[in-house]
PLY file of the C-alpha trace (Angstrom):
ply
format ascii 1.0
element vertex 159
property float x
property float y
property float z
element edge 158
property int vertex1
property int vertex2
end_header
0.00 0.00 0.00
1.38 3.39 -1.00
1.18 5.92 1.80
0.58 9.51 0.80
2.53 12.08 2.75
0.89 14.63 4.99
-0.97 17.53 3.43
1.00 20.68 2.74
0.23 23.40 5.27
-1.29 25.50 2.48
-3.95 22.76 2.02
-5.02 22.99 5.66
-7.43 25.44 7.28
-8.28 26.51 10.80
-11.91 25.56 11.35
-14.12 27.39 13.85
-17.26 25.49 14.88
-20.31 27.47 13.77
-22.94 24.86 14.50
-23.80 21.26 15.20
-26.89 19.40 14.05
-27.88 16.00 15.38
-30.38 13.75 13.63
-31.60 10.36 14.78
-33.13 7.70 12.56
-33.95 4.51 14.34
-30.89 3.56 16.39
-28.46 5.69 14.35
-27.58 9.21 15.46
-25.62 11.40 13.06
-23.91 14.61 14.15
-22.91 17.16 11.52
-20.49 19.88 12.56
-20.28 23.06 10.50
-17.08 25.09 10.38
-16.03 28.50 9.15
-12.62 27.95 7.53
-9.68 30.34 7.80
-6.17 30.33 6.33
-3.28 29.16 8.48
-1.50 32.34 7.44
2.25 32.25 7.94
2.30 28.83 9.63
5.05 26.72 8.06
6.31 23.20 8.61
9.77 23.03 10.22
12.54 20.94 8.65
12.74 18.76 11.77
11.01 18.47 15.12
7.93 20.57 15.72
7.12 24.20 16.30
4.16 26.34 17.30
2.42 28.97 15.23
-0.17 31.58 16.16
-3.08 31.74 13.72
-5.87 34.31 13.77
-9.39 32.88 13.78
-11.49 35.12 11.57
-14.69 34.07 13.32
-13.90 34.80 16.97
-10.82 37.03 16.54
-8.75 34.83 18.83
-5.10 33.92 18.24
-5.10 30.11 18.22
-1.81 28.34 18.90
-1.09 25.37 16.64
1.56 22.68 16.86
3.14 22.01 13.46
5.30 18.89 13.07
7.96 18.27 10.43
7.15 15.71 7.73
9.50 13.03 9.19
7.87 13.45 12.63
4.39 13.23 11.08
5.28 10.11 9.10
6.74 8.50 12.25
3.52 9.30 14.16
1.44 7.77 11.35
3.61 4.65 11.49
3.13 4.40 15.26
-0.67 4.62 14.83
-0.52 1.81 12.26
1.70 -0.37 14.47
-0.50 0.12 17.56
-3.58 -0.57 15.44
-2.09 -3.87 14.30
-1.02 -4.81 17.82
-4.49 -4.08 19.23
-6.23 -5.80 16.30
-4.08 -8.94 16.55
-4.51 -8.89 20.32
-8.26 -8.78 19.77
-8.11 -11.79 17.49
-6.04 -13.57 20.14
-8.77 -12.88 22.73
-11.35 -14.40 20.39
-9.17 -17.52 20.07
-8.84 -17.60 23.88
-12.64 -17.50 24.09
-12.83 -20.70 22.04
-10.13 -22.32 24.16
-11.92 -21.29 27.36
-15.20 -22.68 26.02
-13.51 -25.96 25.06
-12.17 -26.31 28.60
-15.51 -25.59 30.28
-14.62 -22.07 31.47
-17.83 -20.52 30.16
-17.59 -17.56 32.56
-14.50 -16.28 30.74
-15.76 -16.98 27.24
-18.11 -14.01 27.09
-15.51 -11.59 28.44
-12.88 -12.81 25.98
-15.30 -12.47 23.05
-16.36 -8.94 24.04
-12.80 -7.69 24.55
-11.63 -9.46 21.40
-14.35 -8.06 19.17
-13.92 -4.52 20.51
-10.16 -4.64 20.03
-10.33 -6.22 16.58
-12.90 -3.62 15.46
-10.64 -0.75 16.51
-7.95 -1.77 14.01
-9.56 -0.17 10.91
-10.32 3.00 12.85
-6.71 3.40 13.92
-5.55 2.83 10.35
-7.95 5.54 9.15
-6.71 7.90 11.86
-3.13 7.29 10.75
-4.00 8.25 7.17
-5.75 11.46 8.29
-2.94 12.67 10.58
-1.29 15.70 8.95
0.94 16.78 11.84
-0.87 20.10 12.43
-3.26 20.44 15.36
-4.51 22.90 17.95
-1.82 23.00 20.63
-2.43 20.82 23.68
-1.75 23.75 26.01
-4.55 25.85 24.46
-7.62 26.39 26.62
-10.31 23.76 26.61
-12.72 26.19 24.94
-10.23 26.94 22.16
-9.73 23.21 21.52
-13.51 22.61 21.45
-14.20 25.48 19.05
-11.26 24.99 16.67
-9.82 22.20 14.53
-7.32 21.94 11.71
-9.06 20.57 8.61
-8.08 19.73 5.05
-9.41 22.19 2.53
-11.56 20.68 -0.21
-10.47 23.40 -2.63
0 1
1 2
2 3
3 4
4 5
5 6
6 7
7 8
8 9
9 10
10 11
11 12
12 13
13 14
14 15
15 16
16 17
17 18
18 19
19 20
20 21
21 22
22 23
23 24
24 25
25 26
26 27
27 28
28 29
29 30
30 31
31 32
32 33
33 34
34 35
35 36
36 37
37 38
38 39
39 40
40 41
41 42
42 43
43 44
44 45
45 46
46 47
47 48
48 49
49 50
50 51
51 52
52 53
53 54
54 55
55 56
56 57
57 58
58 59
59 60
60 61
61 62
62 63
63 64
64 65
65 66
66 67
67 68
68 69
69 70
70 71
71 72
72 73
73 74
74 75
75 76
76 77
77 78
78 79
79 80
80 81
81 82
82 83
83 84
84 85
85 86
86 87
87 88
88 89
89 90
90 91
91 92
92 93
93 94
94 95
95 96
96 97
97 98
98 99
99 100
100 101
101 102
102 103
103 104
104 105
105 106
106 107
107 108
108 109
109 110
110 111
111 112
112 113
113 114
114 115
115 116
116 117
117 118
118 119
119 120
120 121
121 122
122 123
123 124
124 125
125 126
126 127
127 128
128 129
129 130
130 131
131 132
132 133
133 134
134 135
135 136
136 137
137 138
138 139
139 140
140 141
141 142
142 143
143 144
144 145
145 146
146 147
147 148
148 149
149 150
150 151
151 152
152 153
153 154
154 155
155 156
156 157
157 158
């Protein structure tokens, strides 16, 4: 599988949440979040390591601090997500096998727990792989306020 590199910073936008709509049909609830998109301005990717950049949100007028990682750091993080996804997924499959072994040896009390843990872990594998593909190495800084992190996100531009 060919892995595309992270998006160029010019392809990313600072998103400010302008609304959320939740609809429920049967047992399925869908939440749609609307964003106002703003340029990342002068934010640039460093050659190595990571740096912070202040970006002006055009919606609320706040300076939002972003963490911008170098491409090698971003690729390493993506690889770690993929590795952990595989470890958890394979671990989940191992728990499912343990459930069959426990059932074969009359330990029915453990069988259900092994199946539940195994299925949950195995199902997380594709999600972690998808997260690895989406990771572009630019995010709202962890030391920003909780409100700033809830209202802002770094998103790929569709333009």
